[in-house]
Each structure stands twice: as structure tokens, then as C-alpha cells.
C-alpha positions as CSV (number, residue, x, y, z in Angstrom):
1,X,-46.9,96.1,15.4
2,X,-45.9,95.3,19.3
3,X,-47.8,92.3,19.3
4,X,-46.2,90.7,16.1
5,X,-42.3,91.9,17.8
6,X,-43.6,89.9,21.0
7,X,-43.7,86.6,18.9
8,X,-40.7,84.3,18.8
9,X,-40.2,83.1,15.8
10,X,-38.6,79.8,16.1
11,X,-39.6,76.6,17.6
12,X,-41.6,77.1,20.6
13,X,-39.8,76.1,23.9
14,X,-39.9,72.6,25.9
15,X,-42.2,72.6,28.6
16,X,-41.1,73.4,31.5
17,X,-39.7,69.9,33.5
18,X,-39.4,68.3,30.6
19,X,-35.7,68.1,31.1
20,X,-36.6,65.9,34.6
21,X,-39.4,63.6,32.7
22,X,-37.3,62.6,29.8
23,X,-34.0,62.6,31.4
24,X,-30.5,63.0,29.2
25,X,-30.8,61.2,25.4
26,X,-27.3,61.1,25.6
27,X,-27.3,59.2,29.0
28,X,-29.3,56.5,28.1
29,X,-27.9,53.0,27.5
30,X,-27.6,51.8,23.2
31,X,-28.7,48.6,22.7
32,X,-31.5,46.4,23.9
33,X,-32.9,46.8,26.9
34,X,-31.5,43.8,30.0
35,X,-35.1,41.2,30.3
36,X,-36.4,41.6,33.4
37,X,-35.4,39.9,36.5
38,X,-37.3,36.2,37.5
39,X,-39.2,36.3,40.4
40,X,-38.3,33.1,42.5
41,X,-40.5,31.1,43.2
42,X,-42.2,30.4,46.4
43,X,-44.3,27.2,47.1
44,X,-47.9,28.6,49.2
45,X,-48.4,26.7,52.6
46,X,-46.0,25.3,51.8
47,X,-45.3,24.7,55.9
48,X,-48.2,23.4,55.9
49,X,-47.5,20.8,53.9
50,X,-44.2,20.2,55.5
51,X,-46.0,19.8,58.8
52,X,-47.2,16.5,57.5
53,X,-44.2,15.0,56.5
54,X,-41.5,13.1,59.1
55,X,-39.2,15.8,60.2
56,X,-37.1,13.7,62.7
57,X,-33.5,13.7,62.2
58,X,-32.7,9.9,63.3
59,X,-35.0,6.4,62.9
60,X,-37.5,6.3,65.9
61,X,-38.1,2.1,65.4
62,X,-36.4,-0.7,63.5
63,X,-38.0,-4.2,63.1
64,X,-35.9,-6.9,61.8
65,X,-36.2,-10.0,59.2
66,X,-34.1,-12.9,59.1
67,X,-32.3,-11.8,55.9
68,X,-31.5,-8.4,54.2
69,X,-35.1,-6.5,53.9
70,X,-35.6,-5.6,50.0
71,X,-38.4,-4.1,49.5
72,X,-41.5,-2.2,51.3
73,X,-44.4,-1.8,50.4
74,X,-47.3,0.7,52.1
75,X,-51.1,0.4,51.2
76,X,-54.1,2.2,51.1
77,X,-55.7,0.4,53.9
78,X,-53.0,1.3,56.7
79,X,-51.1,-1.9,56.0
80,X,-46.8,-1.6,55.6
81,X,-45.5,-5.0,53.6
82,X,-42.0,-5.9,53.8
83,X,-40.2,-8.3,52.1
84,X,-36.2,-10.2,52.5
85,X,-34.1,-11.9,50.4
86,X,-35.2,-15.4,52.1
87,X,-38.0,-15.5,50.9
88,X,-40.4,-13.9,52.9
89,X,-43.2,-11.5,53.8
90,X,-44.4,-9.9,56.8
91,X,-47.8,-8.0,57.1
92,X,-47.5,-5.2,59.6
93,X,-50.7,-2.9,60.3
94,X,-50.3,1.1,60.7
95,X,-50.9,1.9,64.9
96,X,-52.3,5.5,65.9
97,X,-48.4,5.5,66.6
98,X,-45.9,3.1,64.5
99,X,-46.8,-0.6,63.1
100,X,-48.1,-3.2,65.2
101,X,-46.4,-7.1,63.3
102,X,-49.7,-9.4,62.2
103,X,-48.1,-12.2,60.1
104,X,-45.3,-13.4,58.0
105,X,-45.7,-15.8,54.9
106,X,-42.8,-17.9,53.2
107,X,-43.9,-16.8,49.8
108,X,-40.6,-18.4,48.0
109,X,-38.3,-20.1,48.6
110,X,-35.8,-17.8,47.4
111,X,-35.4,-14.3,47.3
112,X,-38.6,-12.0,46.7
113,X,-37.4,-10.5,43.4
114,X,-40.7,-8.0,43.3
115,X,-43.3,-6.4,45.7
116,X,-46.6,-4.4,44.2
117,X,-49.6,-3.1,45.7
118,X,-53.0,-2.5,44.5
119,X,-54.3,1.4,43.7
120,X,-57.1,0.1,46.3
121,X,-54.8,-1.3,48.7
122,X,-56.7,-4.6,48.0
123,X,-54.2,-7.2,46.8
124,X,-50.6,-7.3,46.9
125,X,-48.4,-10.0,45.2
126,X,-45.2,-11.3,44.7
127,X,-42.8,-12.5,42.4
128,X,-39.7,-14.8,42.1
129,X,-36.9,-16.0,39.8
130,X,-38.1,-19.2,40.7
131,X,-41.2,-18.4,37.9
132,X,-44.1,-18.1,40.7
133,X,-46.8,-15.1,41.6
134,X,-47.4,-15.3,45.2
135,X,-50.9,-13.5,45.2
136,X,-52.4,-11.8,48.4
137,X,-55.4,-10.7,50.4
138,X,-53.8,-7.6,51.8
139,X,-57.1,-7.3,54.1
140,X,-57.4,-10.3,55.4
141,X,-53.5,-11.5,55.5
142,X,-54.5,-14.7,53.0
143,X,-52.7,-15.8,50.2
144,X,-55.6,-16.5,47.6
145,X,-54.1,-17.4,44.4
146,X,-50.1,-18.6,43.2
147,X,-49.6,-18.5,39.0
148,X,-47.3,-20.3,38.2
149,X,-45.2,-18.4,35.2
150,X,-44.4,-20.3,31.8
151,X,-41.0,-17.0,31.8
152,X,-38.8,-15.7,34.3
153,X,-40.5,-12.9,35.5
154,X,-38.8,-9.2,35.3
155,X,-41.2,-6.7,37.4
156,X,-45.0,-6.0,37.4
157,X,-47.7,-3.6,38.4
158,X,-51.1,-3.6,39.1
159,X,-53.8,-1.6,36.4
160,X,-57.2,-1.9,37.5
161,X,-59.0,1.1,39.2
162,X,-61.0,0.3,42.2
163,X,-64.3,-1.5,41.8
164,X,-63.7,-3.3,38.5
165,X,-64.3,-6.6,38.3
166,X,-60.5,-7.6,36.2
167,X,-57.4,-7.5,38.8
168,X,-54.9,-6.9,35.6
169,X,-51.8,-7.9,36.9
170,X,-48.9,-6.7,34.6
171,X,-45.6,-9.0,34.6
172,X,-43.0,-8.3,31.7
173,X,-40.5,-11.1,31.0
174,X,-37.4,-10.5,32.4
175,X,-35.4,-12.1,28.9
176,X,-37.5,-10.0,26.7
177,X,-39.8,-6.7,25.5
178,X,-42.7,-8.7,26.3
179,X,-45.5,-7.5,29.2
180,X,-48.0,-10.4,30.2
181,X,-51.3,-8.8,31.8
182,X,-53.0,-12.1,33.8
183,X,-56.5,-11.7,36.1
184,X,-55.5,-12.4,39.3
185,X,-59.6,-13.2,40.8
186,X,-59.3,-15.6,37.5
187,X,-57.4,-18.4,39.0
188,X,-55.5,-19.2,35.6
189,X,-52.7,-19.6,35.2
190,X,-52.6,-18.3,31.1
191,X,-52.4,-14.7,30.5
192,X,-55.6,-13.0,28.9
193,X,-52.9,-10.6,26.8
194,X,-49.5,-9.6,25.6
195,X,-48.9,-6.1,25.4
196,X,-45.3,-5.6,23.2
197,X,-44.4,-2.4,23.2
198,X,-40.9,-3.2,23.9
199,X,-38.3,-4.8,22.1
200,X,-35.9,-5.1,25.2
201,X,-36.6,-6.3,29.0
202,X,-38.7,-4.2,31.0
203,X,-36.9,-2.8,34.0
204,X,-39.6,-0.7,35.7
205,X,-43.7,0.2,35.2
206,X,-46.2,2.0,36.1
207,X,-49.7,2.6,36.9
208,X,-51.0,6.2,36.1
209,X,-54.6,5.4,37.6
210,X,-55.6,8.9,37.5
211,X,-55.3,8.5,33.1
212,X,-55.5,4.8,33.2
213,X,-52.1,4.7,31.0
214,X,-49.2,2.4,32.5
215,X,-46.0,4.0,31.9
216,X,-42.6,1.1,31.3
217,X,-39.0,1.3,30.5
218,X,-36.8,-1.4,29.2
219,X,-33.3,-2.0,29.3
220,X,-32.3,0.3,26.6
221,X,-33.5,3.1,28.2
222,X,-37.0,3.6,25.8
223,X,-40.1,4.8,27.7
224,X,-43.2,4.3,26.9
225,X,-47.0,4.6,27.3
226,X,-49.6,2.7,27.0
227,X,-53.4,2.4,28.2
228,X,-53.8,-0.1,31.5
229,X,-57.2,-1.5,29.5
230,X,-57.3,-1.7,25.9
231,X,-53.5,-2.3,26.2
232,X,-53.1,0.2,22.7
233,X,-51.6,4.0,22.7
234,X,-53.2,6.3,25.0
235,X,-55.8,8.5,23.4
236,X,-58.3,11.2,24.3
237,X,-57.0,14.6,26.1
238,X,-53.9,12.6,27.9
239,X,-51.2,13.0,26.2
240,X,-50.2,17.0,25.2
241,X,-47.9,15.9,22.3
242,X,-48.3,13.3,19.2
243,X,-44.6,13.0,18.5
244,X,-42.1,11.8,21.1
245,X,-39.2,13.8,19.1
246,X,-41.3,16.8,20.8
247,X,-40.7,15.1,24.1
248,X,-37.9,14.1,26.4
249,X,-38.3,10.6,26.6
250,X,-35.0,9.2,25.0
251,X,-33.4,11.1,27.4
252,X,-32.5,8.0,29.4
253,X,-31.8,5.7,26.1
254,X,-29.6,9.3,24.7
255,X,-27.7,9.2,28.8
256,X,-27.4,5.0,28.3
257,X,-28.8,5.0,31.0
258,X,-31.7,2.2,32.6
259,X,-34.6,3.1,34.9
260,X,-34.3,1.2,38.1
261,X,-37.7,2.3,39.8
262,X,-40.5,4.6,39.0
263,X,-43.3,6.0,40.6
264,X,-45.9,8.4,39.7
265,X,-47.7,11.2,42.1
266,X,-50.9,10.7,43.5
267,X,-52.9,13.3,41.0
268,X,-50.6,11.6,38.1
269,X,-49.3,14.9,36.3
270,X,-45.8,13.8,36.9
271,X,-43.3,10.9,37.5
272,X,-40.1,10.1,38.7
273,X,-37.3,7.8,38.3
274,X,-34.0,7.1,39.6
275,X,-31.4,6.0,36.7
276,X,-28.6,4.0,36.4
277,X,-25.6,6.7,35.5
278,X,-27.2,8.0,39.8
279,X,-29.5,10.3,38.6
280,X,-32.8,11.3,40.1
281,X,-35.5,12.9,36.9
282,X,-38.7,13.7,37.4
283,X,-41.0,14.3,34.2
284,X,-44.0,15.8,33.5
285,X,-46.4,13.3,32.1
286,X,-48.5,15.1,29.6
287,X,-46.1,17.2,27.9
288,X,-43.6,14.5,28.3
289,X,-40.9,17.2,29.3
290,X,-38.0,17.0,31.9
291,X,-39.2,19.0,35.1
292,X,-35.9,18.3,36.8
293,X,-32.6,16.2,37.3
294,X,-30.9,16.2,40.6
295,X,-27.7,14.2,40.1
296,X,-26.2,12.0,42.7
297,X,-23.6,10.9,41.5
298,X,-20.1,10.4,43.5
299,X,-18.6,12.8,41.3
300,X,-21.6,15.2,42.3
301,X,-20.8,14.3,46.2
302,X,-17.4,15.2,45.3
303,X,-18.5,18.4,44.7
304,X,-20.8,19.2,47.0
305,X,-18.6,18.2,49.7
306,X,-15.7,20.3,49.1
307,X,-18.1,23.4,48.7
308,X,-18.5,23.2,52.3
309,X,-22.1,24.0,52.7
310,X,-23.5,23.3,56.3
311,X,-26.4,21.1,55.2
312,X,-24.3,18.3,53.2
313,X,-21.2,18.4,54.6
314,X,-19.6,15.3,56.4
315,X,-17.0,14.8,58.6
316,X,-14.5,13.9,56.0
317,X,-13.6,10.1,57.7
318,X,-17.6,10.7,57.8
319,X,-17.6,10.9,54.4
320,X,-14.9,8.4,53.5
321,X,-16.5,5.4,54.5
322,X,-19.6,6.2,53.1
323,X,-18.1,6.7,49.6
324,X,-17.0,3.1,49.8
325,X,-20.5,2.3,50.5
326,X,-21.2,3.4,47.3
327,X,-18.3,1.8,45.5
328,X,-19.9,-1.2,47.5
329,X,-23.5,-0.6,46.0
330,X,-22.4,0.1,43.0
331,X,-20.6,-3.1,42.3
332,X,-23.4,-5.2,43.7
333,X,-25.8,-4.9,40.9
334,X,-26.8,-8.8,40.5
335,X,-27.5,-8.8,44.5
336,X,-31.5,-8.3,44.9
337,X,-31.2,-5.6,47.6
338,X,-33.5,-3.1,47.1
339,X,-33.7,-0.9,44.3
340,X,-33.3,3.2,45.2
341,X,-36.6,4.8,44.6
342,X,-38.0,8.8,44.7
343,X,-41.5,8.8,46.0
344,X,-43.6,11.6,45.7
345,X,-46.0,12.9,48.6
346,X,-49.4,13.1,48.8
347,X,-49.5,17.3,47.4
348,X,-47.6,16.4,44.3
349,X,-45.3,19.3,45.7
350,X,-42.2,17.3,47.1
351,X,-40.3,14.7,46.4
352,X,-38.4,12.2,48.6
353,X,-35.1,9.6,47.6
354,X,-32.3,8.4,49.7
355,X,-28.9,9.7,49.0
356,X,-25.1,8.4,50.9
357,X,-25.9,11.4,53.1
358,X,-29.3,10.0,54.2
359,X,-33.7,10.7,52.6
360,X,-33.1,14.2,50.8
361,X,-36.8,15.9,50.9
362,X,-36.4,18.4,47.7
363,X,-39.2,20.8,47.4
364,X,-40.6,20.4,43.6
365,X,-41.6,24.2,43.3
366,X,-38.5,25.8,44.6
367,X,-35.8,22.9,43.7
368,X,-34.2,23.4,47.3
369,X,-33.4,20.6,49.8
370,X,-35.7,21.7,52.9
371,X,-35.0,18.8,54.8
372,X,-32.5,15.3,54.9
373,X,-34.2,12.6,56.9
374,X,-31.4,10.3,59.1
375,X,-28.3,12.3,57.6
376,X,-26.6,11.2,61.3
377,X,-27.2,7.2,60.8
378,X,-23.6,6.8,59.2
379,X,-24.1,3.1,59.4
380,X,-27.2,2.7,56.9
381,X,-27.4,2.8,53.4
382,X,-31.1,3.7,52.5
383,X,-32.6,2.3,49.6
384,X,-36.3,1.7,48.9
385,X,-38.6,4.4,49.9
386,X,-42.3,4.0,50.9
387,X,-44.0,7.6,52.7
388,X,-47.2,7.2,54.7
389,X,-49.6,10.0,54.9
390,X,-52.9,10.8,56.9
391,X,-54.0,9.3,60.2
392,X,-54.2,4.9,61.1
393,X,-58.1,3.9,60.2
394,X,-60.3,2.3,62.5
395,X,-62.9,-0.4,61.4
396,X,-65.2,1.2,58.8
397,X,-63.2,4.5,59.2
398,X,-62.5,6.6,56.2
399,X,-58.6,8.2,56.9
400,X,-57.4,11.7,56.3
401,X,-55.5,12.3,53.0
402,X,-53.8,15.8,52.1
403,X,-54.0,16.4,48.6
404,X,-54.5,19.4,46.9
405,X,-54.4,22.8,48.5
406,X,-54.5,22.2,52.0
407,X,-57.2,24.5,54.4
408,X,-56.7,25.5,57.9
409,X,-58.8,23.0,58.8
410,X,-58.0,20.1,56.8
411,X,-54.4,20.9,58.9
412,X,-55.6,21.2,62.7
413,X,-57.4,17.9,61.6
414,X,-53.7,15.9,60.7
415,X,-51.6,17.2,62.9
416,X,-54.2,16.4,65.6
417,X,-54.1,13.3,64.1
418,X,-51.6,11.6,61.6
419,X,-48.4,9.4,62.3
420,X,-46.7,10.9,59.1
421,X,-44.0,8.1,58.5
422,X,-41.3,6.9,55.8
423,X,-40.5,2.6,56.3
424,X,-37.1,2.6,54.5
425,X,-34.8,-0.7,53.3
426,X,-31.0,-0.8,53.8
427,X,-28.0,-2.0,52.0
428,X,-27.6,-5.3,53.8
429,X,-29.6,-5.3,56.1
430,X,-32.0,-7.5,57.9
431,X,-34.2,-4.0,59.4
432,X,-36.6,-1.8,57.5
433,X,-37.1,2.0,59.2
434,X,-39.4,4.2,60.4
435,X,-38.9,7.9,60.7
436,X,-41.5,9.9,61.5
437,X,-41.9,13.1,63.2
438,X,-40.2,11.7,67.3
439,X,-37.0,11.1,67.4
440,X,-36.0,7.9,69.3
441,X,-36.0,7.9,73.4
442,X,-33.8,5.9,75.2
443,X,-35.6,3.8,78.0
444,X,-35.4,4.5,81.6
445,X,-35.0,1.1,82.1
446,X,-31.3,-0.4,80.2
447,X,-32.9,-4.0,79.9
448,X,-36.1,-2.8,77.9
449,X,-35.3,-2.7,74.7
450,X,-34.2,0.7,72.4
451,X,-36.1,1.9,69.2
452,X,-33.9,-0.7,67.1
453,X,-36.6,-4.0,67.7
454,X,-35.8,-7.9,68.6
455,X,-38.9,-9.6,67.5
456,X,-36.7,-12.2,65.5
457,X,-35.2,-15.1,67.2
458,X,-31.8,-16.2,67.5
459,X,-31.5,-19.0,65.6
460,X,-32.0,-22.8,67.6
461,X,-28.1,-23.2,66.4
462,X,-26.4,-19.8,67.1
463,X,-27.8,-20.6,71.1
464,X,-26.0,-23.7,71.3
465,X,-22.9,-22.2,70.1
466,X,-23.5,-19.1,71.6
467,X,-23.6,-21.0,74.8
468,X,-20.4,-22.9,73.1
469,X,-22.2,-26.5,72.4
470,X,-22.2,-27.7,68.9
471,X,-25.6,-27.8,67.7
472,X,-27.3,-31.9,67.3
473,X,-27.7,-32.4,63.6
474,X,-31.0,-32.8,62.6
475,X,-32.7,-31.8,66.3
476,X,-36.0,-30.3,65.2
477,X,-36.1,-31.4,61.7
478,X,-39.4,-34.0,60.5
479,X,-38.7,-37.3,60.3
480,X,-40.7,-38.2,57.7
481,X,-43.4,-37.6,54.2
482,X,-46.3,-38.2,52.5
483,X,-45.8,-37.6,48.8
484,X,-49.6,-37.8,47.1
485,X,-49.3,-38.6,43.8
486,X,-51.6,-39.0,41.1
487,X,-51.1,-42.7,41.7
488,X,-51.8,-42.4,45.5
489,X,-49.9,-42.2,48.4
490,X,-46.2,-42.6,49.3
491,X,-44.6,-42.6,52.9
492,X,-41.1,-42.2,53.8
493,X,-39.4,-42.1,56.6
494,X,-36.6,-40.0,56.7
495,X,-33.2,-40.0,58.0
496,X,-32.2,-36.2,59.4
497,X,-29.5,-37.4,61.8
498,X,-27.6,-38.9,59.0
499,X,-28.1,-36.0,56.6
500,X,-29.2,-33.0,58.5
501,X,-28.4,-30.5,54.7
502,X,-30.3,-32.9,52.6
503,X,-33.3,-33.0,54.6
504,X,-34.1,-30.2,55.8
505,X,-33.4,-28.9,51.9
506,X,-36.3,-32.0,51.0
507,X,-39.4,-30.9,54.1
508,X,-39.1,-27.3,53.4
509,X,-38.9,-27.3,49.5
510,X,-42.6,-30.3,50.5
511,X,-43.4,-27.7,53.4
512,X,-43.6,-24.3,50.8
513,X,-45.5,-26.6,47.4
514,X,-42.2,-26.1,45.6
515,X,-42.9,-30.2,44.4
516,X,-46.8,-29.6,44.1
517,X,-48.0,-30.1,40.3
518,X,-44.1,-31.8,40.1
519,X,-43.9,-34.5,37.7
520,X,-41.7,-37.7,37.9
521,X,-40.2,-37.0,34.5
522,X,-37.6,-40.1,33.9
523,X,-39.1,-44.2,34.3
524,X,-37.0,-46.8,34.0
525,X,-38.4,-50.3,35.1
526,X,-36.2,-52.6,37.1
527,X,-34.0,-49.2,38.6
528,X,-36.1,-46.0,39.6
529,X,-39.0,-43.3,39.5
530,X,-37.3,-39.9,39.4
531,X,-38.9,-36.2,40.1
532,X,-38.2,-32.8,41.4
533,X,-37.8,-31.0,38.3
534,X,-40.7,-27.9,38.2
535,X,-39.4,-27.5,35.0
536,X,-40.3,-31.3,34.1
537,X,-37.2,-32.5,31.9
538,X,-34.4,-32.6,34.2
539,X,-32.4,-29.7,33.7
540,X,-34.3,-27.6,36.4
541,X,-34.6,-27.5,40.4
542,X,-32.9,-25.5,43.3
543,X,-31.5,-26.1,46.9
544,X,-34.1,-24.0,49.1
545,X,-30.8,-21.8,49.5
546,X,-30.2,-20.8,46.0
547,X,-28.2,-23.4,43.1
548,X,-26.7,-26.7,44.9
549,X,-25.3,-28.0,48.1
550,X,-23.2,-30.7,49.3
551,X,-23.5,-34.8,49.1
552,X,-23.9,-36.0,52.5
553,X,-23.4,-40.2,52.5
554,X,-22.8,-41.8,55.7
555,X,-21.7,-45.6,55.9
556,X,-25.3,-46.8,57.1
557,X,-26.9,-46.0,54.4
558,X,-26.6,-47.3,51.1
559,X,-28.9,-48.2,47.3
560,X,-29.4,-52.0,49.3
561,X,-33.1,-52.4,48.7
562,X,-35.8,-50.8,46.7
563,X,-37.8,-48.1,48.1
564,X,-35.1,-46.4,49.0
565,X,-35.0,-42.4,48.5
566,X,-32.2,-40.3,47.4
567,X,-30.7,-37.8,45.7
568,X,-30.0,-36.7,41.8
569,X,-27.3,-34.9,40.8
570,X,-25.2,-34.1,38.4
571,X,-21.9,-35.0,39.8
572,X,-20.0,-34.4,43.2
573,X,-22.1,-32.2,45.3
574,X,-24.9,-31.2,42.9
575,X,-27.7,-31.2,44.6
576,X,-30.7,-29.6,44.4
577,X,-34.3,-30.4,44.1
578,X,-34.8,-33.5,42.2
579,X,-34.7,-36.7,43.9
580,X,-35.2,-40.8,42.8
581,X,-36.9,-43.8,44.4
582,X,-35.3,-46.9,44.0
583,X,-37.8,-50.0,42.7
584,X,-34.5,-52.6,43.0
585,X,-31.3,-52.4,44.6
586,X,-28.8,-50.1,43.2
587,X,-25.4,-50.7,45.3
588,X,-23.5,-48.8,42.3
589,X,-25.0,-45.6,43.5
590,X,-23.6,-45.8,46.9
591,X,-21.4,-42.6,47.6
592,X,-22.6,-40.9,44.7
593,X,-25.6,-39.6,45.7
594,X,-27.0,-39.0,49.4
595,X,-29.8,-41.9,51.0
596,X,-32.0,-39.6,53.0
597,X,-35.0,-42.2,53.4
598,X,-36.4,-44.7,53.2
599,X,-40.4,-45.9,51.6
600,X,-42.0,-47.4,54.8
601,X,-45.8,-47.7,53.0
602,X,-46.5,-47.2,49.3
603,X,-44.2,-49.4,47.6
604,X,-46.8,-50.7,45.1
605,X,-47.3,-47.4,44.0
606,X,-43.7,-46.9,43.5
607,X,-44.5,-49.8,41.3
608,X,-47.1,-49.1,39.9
609,X,-45.4,-46.1,38.2
610,X,-42.8,-47.6,37.2
611,X,-44.2,-50.3,35.0
612,X,-45.6,-47.1,32.7
613,X,-45.2,-47.0,29.1
614,X,-42.1,-44.3,28.8
615,X,-40.3,-42.8,25.4
616,X,-37.4,-43.0,24.1
617,X,-36.4,-40.3,26.7
618,X,-37.3,-42.3,30.1
619,X,-40.4,-39.6,29.8
620,X,-43.6,-41.3,30.4
621,X,-46.5,-41.0,28.2
622,X,-48.9,-40.3,31.2
623,X,-48.0,-37.2,33.2
624,X,-47.9,-38.4,37.0
625,X,-47.7,-35.8,38.7
626,X,-47.2,-35.5,43.4
627,X,-50.0,-33.0,44.6
628,X,-48.1,-32.2,47.5
629,X,-46.0,-33.6,49.7
630,X,-46.9,-34.2,53.7
631,X,-44.2,-33.5,56.3
632,X,-44.6,-35.4,59.8
633,X,-42.5,-35.0,62.7
634,X,-42.6,-38.9,63.3
635,X,-43.1,-42.3,61.6
636,X,-43.0,-45.7,62.3
637,X,-41.7,-48.5,60.0
638,X,-46.0,-49.3,59.2
639,X,-45.4,-45.5,58.0
640,X,-47.9,-44.8,60.9
641,X,-47.8,-41.0,62.1
């Protein structure tokens, strides 16, 4: 019974320490548990990646063109290529430190409106609104092919891989959504295919070589993927979506924005766009989802300036001046200056793009700006960029490249030999700029050039004017030319002293091949023969300066005999490229058309062309063409040089 009395009736006591283990229920919060704080993303080995990127706050060197530089590119074969709005293209070879000039070409009469280099670094192309495309062999820095297009080109991209037999080149039509495919190695002007995935003119294209897919975008903001070899929809496992509704590819169209440029990362897993709404968009290629969007609009810049962040803040006067340049840049959309772009480093972890502050280097993993290059350069608004990483290779040597996760040996090797470099052009500047890991140094000798290299000589006219004199008309212009036609040669004496601008226009066009293959499109017996229109119907052609230029009448130069070389026009001061040769005296044309030359040999060829049969529009039934024109410094009255 005693044992029974010792038993306690009821539930047993809780074990010792239970209160401490479970706590007081009344102190517990009522409701769902809050989410665990997210771990901040970090990029492993971030410093190693940054060590092979440019780091200097100021550009180390700059080099000149005669006119505004509007395109820059870097090839995998260690060449830098630059173009300018006067039609010139320059090759530069990457050296252990900096670059060295190699060669230049007058690629086009007008501005170079597009530049593209192939993925294997062996081919380069330029295009212009004059409907011509020039293709260059980069390794031999030589012009190898010229294409004459039946449409006005918009943008272009190479769409072949290393080792392929065909060097396929995709060129968009500026006035439609068509994309024409050419084989650059065939030498034919005819396209081998036409891709019609867009309804509006294409504004930017890039080839994703690892996944053989072209990404293109048009004036309505539509983004399309298409296969670089079959020109159809990409197949296989390249895409992680089946409907565009599951992607962010309509983001530009929703924002009523267009892409000014498009770049693809080296591994093909992401691409970037700088858009007309002043936002930089980064997409993941496989899912077509937006990874990052960076607002670089003036409103965002004002907000950052007011925030007081030391990294992004400028002095008020400097900020106001830069904002004025931004407004000027926005108002100059029709100019042929460089388009801003956003480029990836070779690891794909960093994005570089130009803003009013300078060139931002953004860590895409941590979503932070880690560097600003050129912030102190307050007179340049940088636009298009190209990035060189690795080490300049010798003949037959493989260049060093850093992709994926670097090993310690790779980093040490690259740091010892590499010269990473950003090549940049700037708004309305005749120079391109090199940002490296070295700050510029002032030469000890003040007579030596500084960081701004004067590699272009001043024009002779500028030197004469600077010395207080007046340039002599036609002081360095040719005095003769020989037209090689399908009916024979015609030699003409030119008058550069009396009409220098007209002779300069004619001879420059001739040297640049502008007249090669041009028809005699208007022939009237007992009057004249007319040519010089690249369109071949009398409605085309422009001067070497673009557009039209003024008349140059001289009292000693008259339409007083057969064989007078004179400019065709549509009224006063509307000279372009068209010209004619008289077959009889035509005094009623005096002081209406500029006389700039006279036939001294080959009048029989002129007469033979005059006598061909023509249709009701005075166009010969048989095509008679200028094969090319040889320009000569001197010519005598008998046609000899």
C-alpha cells in the first residue's frame, strides 16, 4: 500500500530541461516564418579576372584619322581595325605594348556605315550607303572582293565557323526586313539566300558561333533567333523555350525601343543590347530571359549625381557640361558617329559599356560597378568599344586567352605577357583611344609627342593658310585621265587650275573605282554622250563630299567644240558624279554646266558611242560601260603622259 501511495495520479511531470529546450509557447510569434536572408552572390577569383582587364583611369594613347572615327574592332588574329566618316579604313597590329600602324584604304567615297570582322579573325568587311561592300583579307591587310548590291545595306555580320569552305556574310536591307546571304569567297554579287524573319528593317545582328545561331533585331524592337547554316529556326537542344511568350524577347517592343547594337559573349550563353531608351539589356541566350537591365538615361544620371556616391559623382560644372553633350548626342541620331555597345570580357562575367561618366566595368555576378575607365577624361564622350585580352602573338604562335575558371598558372602567364586593352571611339572625335593597365606618361623632352599621337599630317591647304598665304588652285591635282570603255580608250586633259573642286571630285571618284562598270546611260546623236551614274538611269550619283557641290564657271572654258568634258546637273550648283562629252559645239550650255576637261585622244571612240542605236529614253540598247579610269598627273595635247 505504501508503494501504491507513492505513485502520483495524473500525467507525468515533463522531463527536466524541457522549458529551456522548447521555450515558452506564449513568446512565439504567430504567423508564417519570415524567409531566410539570401546570401549575397560573389564571383570566385574576381580579382584574377580583373587583373586581365584594363585598369588605368586615363587612356594611354590615342591615334588619328582625318575625320571622325565611327567604328572600331579587334580581331582574334591581333589586329585592330578602325574606320572614319570619310570612308577610310586603317589596319593596326597589336604589339607587346600598344599598337602599330600597318596600312590604310579609302574603302568608300562616303562614310563607312558598317564594319564586321569574322570569328576566325581572317576577314573583315565594310559597307556604305553607296550600295557597295568591300571585303579585306586581314592577315595580308589587302582588299580581295568588292560587292555591288541591288539594295541599300543596313548592317552585316559574318555567319561562318573556322574551317568552313563558304565565308557566309549576312547583310540586311536598310529599307525592308530582308537579310541577304552572300558567299564572300565566290566573288559573285548575287546572294545565295534571303532570310525573311523580320517585317521591319534590321538594326543589329550578331552570330552566336558556339551555337550556330544568328540573333537579329529590327526597328520595331522584335528579336529573332535563326540558324546560321540552314537559315531556319534553331533546332536541337540550343533553346530552353518553345514559345516566345515564355521569354523576354518582347521586352524591347513593349518599351517601344530599338537596339542600337548587339554583342554576344564568347561562350554564347548571353548577349547584350544598348537600346534607344538608353538602357543596357543583358539576356540569357538559352532561356531568352533578361539577366540584367541597366538604366543609363539622363534621368538616372541626375539621380545618381544627387545621391552623392563618391564613385559616380562629378563636379556640378563638369556634370552639366557632360549632360549638354548627352543632349547633343541624342539629337544627332542621323549622323554616322559610332553606335554605343556593351561588350563582354572573355570570361563572360564582366560587361563594359560607355556612359557619360566614362567606361563602366560591371560585374554581372555581383551586379556591381567595379571600375570606371576614363572618368577624368571630361572632353570625350566614348561610344563604341572593342576589347583585346591576351598576349600579342608572334608568327605561328597561339595567343593566350582566358575563358572559364583560370588556373594560377594561366593568371601568372597572362600577367607576365598580356597587355589588355579597350579600344574606344568618341563622339565627333577624329581619334580612337587605348585604355590599358598603364597610365599615360609625360615625355621628358617637350618636343616629343605625348599620349595623343599626331600620325596624320595636316592638309597642305591648312599649312599654307596657317602661314598666311592662300592655296594655289589645283596645286596638287591631276591634269589628265584616260577612260577605258568597252568601245576603246578616251584620253582627256583636265583643268584643275580653273575648276579645282570639280577636278578633285572627278579624279577622286576615278581613283576610288566609283565609275568602274558605270553605263553610258544617255546618248544623243549630234549632241553628247553622258555617263557617271552608278544607278545607270540618270537619277543617281553624288559628290565625294556627299550630296551636291557648286558650279565652277570660267570665262576661258566654253562648250565651243566637240570633245568638251562637262558636268551634268539638274540646275544651278547641283553637281554630283555625272558628266558628259559633247560631240558638237553646244554654246547654249555655257554658264549652265561646268567645263572641266577636253578630249585630246579617242574622239573616234566618242563618235562610235554617239552612233549606237538607242531607245526612246536615249539609252543605248547595247550596254556600253566605263571599265575603269586611269588618273594621270600630266597629259599633253596629243594624249601622251
